[in-house]
C-alpha positions as CSV (number, residue, x, y, z in Angstrom):
1,M,21.1,-228.4,20.9
2,A,23.9,-229.4,23.4
3,T,22.9,-230.1,27.3
4,A,24.5,-228.3,29.9
5,T,26.9,-230.3,31.7
6,L,26.1,-229.7,35.9
7,H,28.3,-232.6,37.1
8,P,31.4,-232.4,37.7
9,P,34.0,-232.5,34.5
10,V,35.0,-236.4,33.7
11,P,37.5,-237.7,31.1
12,P,35.7,-238.9,28.2
13,Q,37.4,-242.5,28.8
14,R,35.9,-242.5,32.0
15,L,32.0,-241.1,31.4
16,I,28.9,-243.8,30.5
17,H,25.7,-243.0,30.8
18,I,22.8,-245.0,32.5
19,V,19.1,-245.0,31.7
20,G,15.9,-246.9,32.4
21,F,16.1,-246.2,36.1
22,L,12.1,-245.3,36.4
23,S,11.1,-248.5,34.1
24,H,9.9,-252.1,35.1
25,T,10.6,-254.1,31.8
26,N,13.6,-256.6,31.2
27,G,13.6,-257.6,34.6
28,R,14.0,-254.2,36.1
29,T,11.5,-255.4,38.9
30,C,12.0,-258.0,41.6
31,A,10.0,-259.3,44.8
32,D,11.1,-256.2,46.9
33,H,10.7,-253.7,44.4
34,D,7.8,-252.8,41.3
35,R,10.5,-250.6,39.5
36,C,13.7,-251.6,41.6
37,G,15.8,-248.2,39.7
38,E,13.0,-246.3,41.1
39,A,12.9,-247.7,44.8
40,L,16.7,-248.4,45.2
41,V,18.2,-245.1,43.1
42,I,15.9,-242.4,42.3
43,N,14.3,-242.8,46.2
44,S,17.7,-242.9,47.4
45,P,19.3,-239.9,49.3
46,Q,20.3,-237.2,46.6
47,L,18.7,-239.1,43.9
48,G,21.5,-241.9,43.9
49,V,24.3,-239.3,43.2
50,G,27.4,-241.1,44.3
51,M,25.7,-244.5,44.2
52,R,27.7,-247.3,42.8
53,L,26.7,-249.8,40.2
54,R,28.1,-252.8,38.2
55,L,27.8,-252.8,34.8
56,V,27.5,-256.4,33.4
57,C,27.1,-258.1,29.6
58,S,23.9,-259.7,30.5
59,A,23.1,-260.1,26.6
60,P,24.5,-259.2,23.3
61,N,25.0,-255.2,23.1
62,E,23.2,-254.9,26.3
63,L,25.3,-254.1,29.7
64,A,22.6,-253.7,32.5
65,A,23.8,-251.7,35.5
66,Y,23.0,-253.4,38.9
67,F,22.7,-252.2,42.3
68,I,26.0,-253.0,44.4
69,L,25.3,-254.8,48.0
70,P,26.9,-254.4,51.4
71,D,29.2,-257.9,50.3
72,N,29.6,-256.5,47.0
73,S,27.7,-258.6,45.1
74,N,25.0,-257.5,42.2
75,G,21.6,-256.9,44.0
76,C,18.8,-255.5,41.8
77,R,18.7,-254.9,37.8
78,V,18.4,-251.3,38.3
79,G,19.1,-249.9,34.5
80,F,21.0,-250.2,31.4
81,A,23.9,-249.1,29.8
82,Q,23.2,-246.8,26.7
83,R,23.6,-248.6,23.3
84,Q,26.4,-247.4,22.3
85,Y,28.5,-248.5,25.5
86,A,27.7,-252.3,24.9
87,A,28.1,-251.9,21.3
88,G,31.0,-254.1,19.7
89,N,33.9,-254.3,21.8
90,G,32.4,-252.1,24.3
91,A,30.6,-255.0,26.2
92,A,33.9,-256.6,27.0
93,L,35.3,-253.5,28.0
94,Y,32.5,-252.5,30.6
95,D,31.7,-255.9,31.2
96,G,32.4,-255.7,35.4
97,A,33.2,-252.0,35.5
98,V,32.2,-250.4,38.6
99,V,30.4,-247.1,38.1
100,S,29.3,-243.6,39.9
101,I,26.1,-241.5,39.5
102,L,27.1,-237.7,38.8
103,E,23.7,-236.5,38.4
104,M,20.2,-238.0,38.3
105,Y,18.0,-236.1,35.5
106,T,14.3,-237.2,36.1
107,A,10.9,-234.7,35.6
108,V,12.1,-232.8,38.6
109,H,15.7,-231.4,37.4
110,P,15.9,-227.8,37.4
111,N,17.8,-227.8,33.6
112,S,15.1,-228.3,31.3
113,S,17.3,-230.3,28.6
114,C,18.1,-232.4,31.6
115,R,14.2,-233.3,32.5
116,K,13.8,-233.8,28.4
117,L,16.6,-236.4,28.5
118,G,15.2,-237.5,32.2
119,H,11.6,-238.3,30.6
120,H,12.5,-239.4,27.3
121,N,15.1,-242.4,28.9
122,Y,13.0,-242.9,31.6
123,G,15.9,-241.4,34.1
124,Y,18.9,-240.8,32.6
125,A,22.5,-240.8,34.9
126,P,25.7,-239.7,33.5
127,C,28.3,-241.7,35.4
128,E,32.0,-242.2,35.8
129,V,33.5,-245.3,36.0
130,I,35.6,-245.6,39.1
131,K,37.5,-249.4,38.2
132,F,37.0,-251.1,35.0
133,A,36.9,-254.9,35.2
134,N,40.5,-256.4,36.1
135,K,41.7,-253.2,35.6
136,D,43.1,-250.4,38.6
137,S,40.9,-247.4,38.7
138,N,44.2,-245.0,37.7
């Protein structure tokens, strides 16, 4: 069953999905937040739409998504790119990339397919790659 694309169209090579915003496992908690993704992204204005995150290869076949602080350093870990983006050479391609959240799928999304994706993945966000590491965004 196909899901509705509700966010603006993005070329496939620039579209990536971040998941796990509502979970507190695997480093997504800190001294200030019980669930960093929920506190910094889900509870932000507009459910984080437009927010920029940095992807970091944190382990083999794993790309963690970090909140970007005002000084451009990495803040809290808020989620992960879906595994297919980190497998094989994907981790090298996306390591250090900056992405912008296009839409957030949670339990309150008006589209039932999007609600299911959000529930199953503990929060689900289609994102656009704004800048690949060491590459221009053009």
